[in-house]
N, C-alpha and C positions, 0 to 999 in steps of 0.2 A: 585201818584194819577193817576188814569186812566180817560181820557176825551172821552166821547162817544157824538158824534154830527151826525145829520142826519134827515131824514124824516120818518115818520110813518103814520099808519091809525088806526083810533079807529073804532071798530065795535060795536055799541050800539044795543045790543039784547033786552034790556029792560031799563027801568030807573035805575035799580039797578045791572045790569050786562053789564059791557063793557070790551072789550079785545083789547089789544094794539098790533099791528102786524108791524113787520119789514122784513127785507130780508129773504127769504127762505133759510135755510141752510140744515135742515133735509128733506125738501121737497121743490118742485118747487114754485116759485113766491112769497109766503108769509108764514109767520110763526108767532105764537105768540112769542112777543119779549122776554118773560120769559124763553122759551125753545131753542132760537136760538143763545144763548150767548150774549144777549143784543145788537144785531146788527141791527141798522136802515139802511134805504135805503140811498144812496149817494145823489139822485136827486129827485126833486118833480115829475118829469115825470114817475120815476119807480113807485112812489106810486099810480099814476093814473092807470097805466097799471095793477098793482096787484089788486087795487080795483075793476076794471072791470072784471078781472079773478075770484076774490073773489064772485062777484054777480052772474056770470055764474054758478060756482061750487056750490054755498051755496043758491042760490035763493035770492029773495028781501026780506028777514026777518030780516035785519039789516039796521040801519042807519049808512052810512060810512063817517067819517069825517078825512080829512088830517091833519097832524101837524108837526110842527118843533119840534124836540126832542133834549134835551141835559141832559147829566148826568155827574157828577164828582163823581167817586166812590173811596172811601178810599181804599187803599191797605196796610196800615201799621198804627200802632199806632200814628205815627207822622201824617199821613194824616188826622186821626180823629181830632186832635187838631185844624186843619184850619177850621173846621165846627163850632167851638165855635163862638158864636155871629152871625152865619149866620141863614138864614130861608130856606124855601123850602126844608126840609130835609126828607129823607125816610130811611128805612132799606131794604136791599138786603139780603135775606135768601137764601143760597146756599144749595139746596137740591140735593143730589146724591144718587142713587142706582145702582144696577147691570145694568140696561137698559136704564136709563134716567138721565138727569142733567136738573135742573130747577133753575132760579134766581127769587124767588118769591119777588115781590116789595110790601113792607108793608108801611102804613101810619097810620094816626090817626083814631081812631073809629069815624064814623060821625053819628049823630042821625038819626035813622031810617035804618041804614045799618048793615049788619052782621059783627060781629067781626071775627077774625081768632082764632078759638078754644078758648082756655083759655088766649090767649096772649092779652096784653094791645095794641092791633093794628089791623088792618084790612087789606085786600088785597086791593091794590091800585084801582084795576078796581071796586071794591064794594063801594069805597069812592068817585066816580067821579074825581079820580086822585088828590084829596086833599093831601097835604103834611103837615108837621109839620111846622108851620108859627110863625112869631112874632105877628100875629093878632089873635091867639088863645087866648081864655079867659082861661089862666091856670097860676098857680103859678110858673110853670116850664118853662125854656126856650125851644125853638125848639130842641136845641142840647140835653138837659137833658131828654126831652120826648123820642127823637129818640135814645139816648143811653140806657134809660131804657128798651125799646121795643128790641134793639139789644141784650142786656144782658138776657133778657127772652127768646129770640129765641135760644140763646146759652145754656141757662140753660134747659128750658122745651124741646127744639127741638133736643138737643144734636146735634146741626148742626152749622156750620159756618155761620156768618152773619156779615155784614159791614154796614156802613152807606154811604149815597150818597146824593148828591144834585140834585134835579129833576125839569126839566123845560119842560113844553108841552105848545106850543102855537099852538092852533086851527086855521086853515084857510080853 
């Protein structure tokens, strides 16, 4: 199991489109967490600095919110078993091509939001960062719903996917 902890900022470009930013790896100061290898900032002060640079570079067209970020990412079939009976689950879809690598974060389809193609899930930034929880009105458990989405990503996307537990506390 891989544990990822740190700080991030959310850029809300519209009510239906938000991006999660962490430490800049392929570029300076900030980068979408889905393309930087899921690497958050170590300190809240780093987030504040990155937010001010983001506003200087991109203008004031987004509402920026700081957050504390934690993910537990399964790295083996045994790790997946740990998530049975748990809540706040997502799917991490690992997409690679010749020039880039992306860890797409997927969650449940939320009313009024866009699904992710024909998959039984949606990009997390389109769901307001909602996860598969025990509070969902579904006959399936959060684990079963996330497992179904993960298997459909494997089947339809011909790509590797895994499950993770996702926490984001805005401040």
